C-alpha positions in Angstrom: -27.4 -22.8 -24.1 -24.2 -24.6 -26.5 -20.7 -26.2 -25.9 -19.6 -23.1 -27.5 -21.1 -20.4 -25.9 -20.9 -22.1 -22.5 -16.7 -22.2 -23.5 -17.1 -18.6 -24.1 -18.6 -17.6 -20.6 -16.4 -19.7 -18.3 -13.6 -18.4 -20.6 -14.7 -14.8 -19.6 -15.5 -15.4 -16.0 -12.0 -16.9 -15.8 -11.0 -13.4 -16.9 -13.0 -11.4 -14.7 -11.4 -13.7 -11.8 -7.9 -13.1 -12.8 -8.8 -9.7 -12.7 -10.1 -9.6 -9.6 -7.4 -11.5 -8.1 -4.8 -9.2 -9.2 -6.6 -6.4 -7.7 -6.5 -8.0 -4.4 -3.2 -8.9 -4.7 -2.4 -5.0 -5.5 -4.8 -3.5 -3.0 -3.0 -5.8 -0.1 0.4 -4.6 -1.4 -0.7 -1.1 -1.3 -2.3 -1.4 2.3 1.2 -3.2 3.3 3.5 -0.5 1.8 1.8 2.1 3.7 1.9 0.1 7.2 5.4 -0.1 6.2 6.2 4.1 5.7 3.9 4.9 8.5 5.8 2.7 11.1 8.8 4.0 9.9 7.9 7.5 10.0 6.6 7.0 13.2 9.8 5.6 14.3 11.6 8.5 12.9 9.6 11.0 14.5 10.0 9.3 18.0 13.9 9.6 17.2 13.8 13.0 16.3 11.8 13.8 20.0 14.0 12.1 21.5 17.6 13.2 19.9 15.8 17.2 20.3 15.4 16.4 24.2 18.8 15.0 24.4 20.1 17.7 22.3 18.5 20.6 24.4 19.4 18.9 27.6 23.1 18.6 26.7 22.6 22.6 25.7 21.8 23.3 29.2 24.5 21.1 30.9 26.9 22.8 28.8 25.3 26.1 29.6 25.8 25.3 33.5 28.7 22.9 33.5 31.2 24.2 30.8 32.1 20.6 30.5 34.0 19.9 27.1 32.9 16.2 27.0 29.1 17.4 27.3 29.4 19.9 24.5 31.2 16.7 22.3 28.3 14.7 22.9 25.6 17.3 22.5 27.5 18.5 19.0 27.2 14.6 17.9 23.9 14.2 18.9 22.3 17.5 17.4 24.6 16.2 14.0 22.6 13.0 14.0 19.1 14.9 14.6 20.2 17.2 11.7 21.3 14.2 9.6 18.0 12.3 10.6 15.8 15.3 9.7 17.2 15.9 6.3 16.7 12.2 5.7 13.1 12.4 6.5 12.3 15.5 4.8 14.1 14.3 1.6 12.2 11.1 1.8 8.5 12.8 2.2 7.4 9.5 4.2 3.6 10.9 5.1 3.5 12.0 2.0 3.9 8.8 0.1 2.1 6.9 3.1 -0.9 9.4 1.9 -0.8 8.3 -1.5 -0.8 4.4 -1.0 -3.9 5.1 1.3 -5.1 6.7 -1.6 -4.3 4.0 -4.0 -5.5 1.3 -1.8 -9.1 3.1 -1.4 -9.3 2.9 -5.1 -8.6 -0.7 -5.3 -10.9 -1.5 -2.7 -13.9 0.2 -4.6 -12.5 -1.8 -8.0 -12.6 -5.2 -5.5 -16.2 -4.8 -5.1 -16.8 -3.9 -8.0 -15.4 -7.4 -9.8 -16.9 -9.0 -6.7 -20.6 -7.4 -7.7 -19.8 -8.5 -11.6 -18.8 -12.1 -10.5 -22.3 -12.3 -8.3 -24.0 -10.5 -11.1 -22.2 -13.1 -14.2 -25.1 -15.6 -14.6 -28.2 -13.2 -14.9 -26.3 -11.3 -17.4 -25.9 -12.2 -21.1 -22.3 -12.2 -22.3 -22.4 -9.0 -24.3 -23.3 -7.1 -20.8 -20.7 -9.2 -19.1 -18.1 -7.9 -21.6 -19.2 -4.3 -21.5 -18.8 -4.6 -17.9 -15.4 -6.1 -17.7 -14.1 -3.6 -20.0 -15.3 -0.8 -17.9 -13.4 -2.5 -15.0 -10.5 -3.3 -17.1 -10.3 0.6 -17.8 -11.1 1.7 -14.4 -8.3 -0.7 -12.9 -5.7 0.8 -15.7 -6.3 4.1 -14.7 -5.9 3.1 -10.9 -2.6 1.4 -11.6 -1.8 4.8 -13.2 -1.9 6.9 -10.6 -1.0 4.4 -7.8 2.1 4.9 -5.8 4.4 2.0 -6.8 5.2 -0.4 -3.9 8.5 -2.1 -3.1 9.2 -5.8 -3.6 9.0 -6.5 0.5 5.9 -4.8 0.6 4.1 -7.2 -2.4 5.9 -10.4 -1.1 4.9 -9.5 2.3 1.2 -9.1 1.1 1.1 -12.3 -0.9 1.4 -14.5 2.2 -1.4 -14.0 4.1 -3.5 -13.9 0.6 -1.6 -17.5 -0.1 -2.1 -18.8 3.3 -5.7 -17.8 3.9 -6.3 -19.0 0.1 -7.5 -16.3 -1.5 -10.3 -18.0 -3.7 -10.7 -15.9 -6.5 -13.7 -18.5 -7.2 -15.3 -17.5 -4.1 -18.6 -17.4 -6.0 -19.2 -20.8 -7.4 -22.4 -20.5 -9.8 
């Protein structure tokens, strides 16, 4: 193999590694966003249950005691419950979390395909490696187009463990 051919293979391998790294980061961000949304949804549901219970208890208290202060507190609690219900209904947190899970699953499969290509790379001729790379690029683009966007916090939170654990794009030294 000539120096030019080896350089061409090295550049192609590096490009595939970079694609792999981008997909790993994106997968981690999707999973982080899903986790954050699920946690938020859980907190909202707990708050809704607590406020509903307090509202119902206040209503019973008003019925039996006819105290104006109980009625006032119950009205405030019921108002907060209404606000929280409206907020959670508008945001569709559960549906968003499900879309992030789906995107994460698609990206997980792409990670495995990139890794397989990196492992198979030494046995492939350059034309076959390019062909497989091009297919992966198209699949990655489609996954990104269909994926729910993550926010900056999820992306930066996802980056930390990847950097600390040393995302080794060159896991496979061949």
